[in-house]
Phi, psi and omega in degrees: 000133179288161180299324180300316183288327180296326183301321185260013172066037178294154189258061179296125180084356178292130184293341180277351177298135186293150174293148184223188178285354190276141169269160181292150183227140173246161179260000179280159179062044182301139181280138180253146181291138171229193179228057180289160172297158182305128177092345180250102184252122178279133181289347182265001177298130180245148178294143180268126177292149182223104183291144181293124178292159178302130181070007180055037175279158175217159189304328186286341183233099182284139179290129182238127179288115180229155176302146179302140179238140172221169188294345178294341178276359180238088185262127176226118182290139175300144183222133182303135177080001182236148179252126178270157173294335176298338182288348176251150182278072180270146179295153182304320182298323179286323176295325178299315178296321178298317177297319180298327180282349180084014180279142176233310181242149179290145168284166182306317184288328176296315181298318184282320183289313184299326181303325183264318184291329177294340176266007176094001182287148166287160183212145172238116185244135173255113182202140177281170174299150178084006180267352181090019183293328180298311178297328180300309184283332178289318181298317180298312181298314182294319181297321183292327178292325178291317181295322183238088181299157177289157177294159181298322180257121182230172181242140177298142176083011179248087180291153176272329178224141179235128177243121181252130179232150186283334182236157180299316182299317181293316179300315181296322179292318178298317179301318179296317179297320179297318177300319181295321183279345179252014186298334180254014182235149179276057178246141188255120179254131176230136176241131179233126182221157175289161176082005175232167188308114185296311186290325179297315179293320178300320179298320179299325180292330185267350184283328188199171175295159180242121174272305181241118178251126176248133189206156166269154189303311185298313181295320177300317178295323177303311182289327176296317183292332178273000179069021173280336178232146179225124187253006187286353180239015182294148181264328184225132175239126182237127179244112184260146177051057182299327179296321177292325176302318178297311183301323185270002176077024183270351187301319176302322176292320179295322176302316181296320179296314181301321179297338180277351185260169173301157183285165177305138184099334177256358174219160172266132183237127178239126181234130181237144181209147177286336180225153174254079174280166179302318180295318179298316180297320178298317178297317178300320178294324180289325190260354182240171178234112180045057185286153167274142179251129181236128179236122174248112185285160181306329182287356176260358183280181183294002179298337177294337180257009182243124176279116186253136183215144174240129174261128176268124186200180178266163182297328181289337183276348185300310185294311177306317181295317181300310180302312183292324175301316181293316186281315182297319183266001179052052182285133186244349177213093187231139170249127178250122181259138171238174183263341184224158182298318183294324176297320179297314182295313181295322181290321178298315182297321179293318178298317180299325181290338177274356179094004177283133179283097184228152173209173187235154165227128176203177182295341180269358176268129179304148187300318180297322179293321179298319180293321177297318180298314178299321179294319177296323179293319183293322185267007172093002179287338177242142177264331186230131174246122178258128190216154169269170183296312183299313181292328183276351186299324186262014182280117177231085182237126179290152172086012177283114186277328185223140165245127180241122175271093180296327169235135174295136180293147179286334178255125176304328179296326178295328178299315180299316180296321181296306185289345174290354177285340177242171182063036184265153174054040176087349180283161177263157180207174183229132174245126177238125180245138177262122181240116178244193183296339183276337186220006180297338179294346178281345184301313182304321181292324176296315182293327179295317179295319183284338182073023181201158178273146178268147177290126182237129182207165175273142181291149177300144183300326182291345178267002179253007179290130180307131182284153173266159178287149176052048177296319183272000000 
């Protein structure tokens, strides 16, 4: 049993621990890393031990001499009805990173989840995007790693925590958030996703120990099957957006991954989902041990900070309205959502012909190109990002003023995720949806989910004038 598990009295070997997807695992005959060709795995490969460097420094994080910092430099006044991060016994290095991120008070899900997960409890959380759930599970995981350091002798490819996300964009964003929160700590974060250089990511796994591994299911399985990764000693397993995993058909892969880990009760498991369907709850029961359940309803999401509006129009009026909204109001950071890849591509090409700085992200765009596009959007080189729901799910960029639904989403939950791209972290934002004869029937279901009626109006005539090319 690892030190982390011992602290919280986990019941390894207890006969009352529920049966799980896991097969029994022994630590004898450890597999060693080799470099076989893809698909050819030698049974004699053994894991390579990796002794802890002095001070637990690692190549990715160079030690920089800085003035000593302590929590007294991070003052946040108590406020009725709000929970401060100071209210939890977080280490100074983590509090320093929290201050760097500009956080002061916990979001509702952070306050509820941290109270239990910091005590070692498993958790199943229902929360939409924009609620701060990523920071909730990262803070808990990081604190426990600080409290219970890794042994001096470790093996390559043995992460202490594994975070599984359904999309590349979301995994990369979680990895970036984890890097930000561990910037003052000697913890090593690695992100592995499909669609990016396989050998380059594999090299990162072999260069140093891994504390926090963020991954998409398929790429994680690839490295496990090649014996580059071993999950039998992980302390924490986090499954994010379980409902999206179901929608995308990833659950069989996730089941295989879970079987490689310690059984419930011997690891801490955190599962998050935007919805609590029967299937999601069944998975939660299988993969967790006596979890606390936390539900943050949609009316607590960032929709309170988003001005929502629906324009009733014809399909032919959509493009002129979009172009004129962008140009007349001089919008500089807008996400436009479509329902299909072909719609995304065609709309982007039309916007570019009018002179608007636009680009697209969708499943048909190579991952490296998608990352460049996101970076260009983030640094202001692009004014408009056109996206599908799956590609846009992991976009967490500050300062997005408008989200425009060029097509109403077929799933009301996707509407919540879309508008969650704006109005984040207390900022205000605007959501504009176009409803024509093809999708206006979806409005009642949206309003039912939101628990309120949406503002519906006809667009002003001056915004329906056909656009000219190269307006900007």
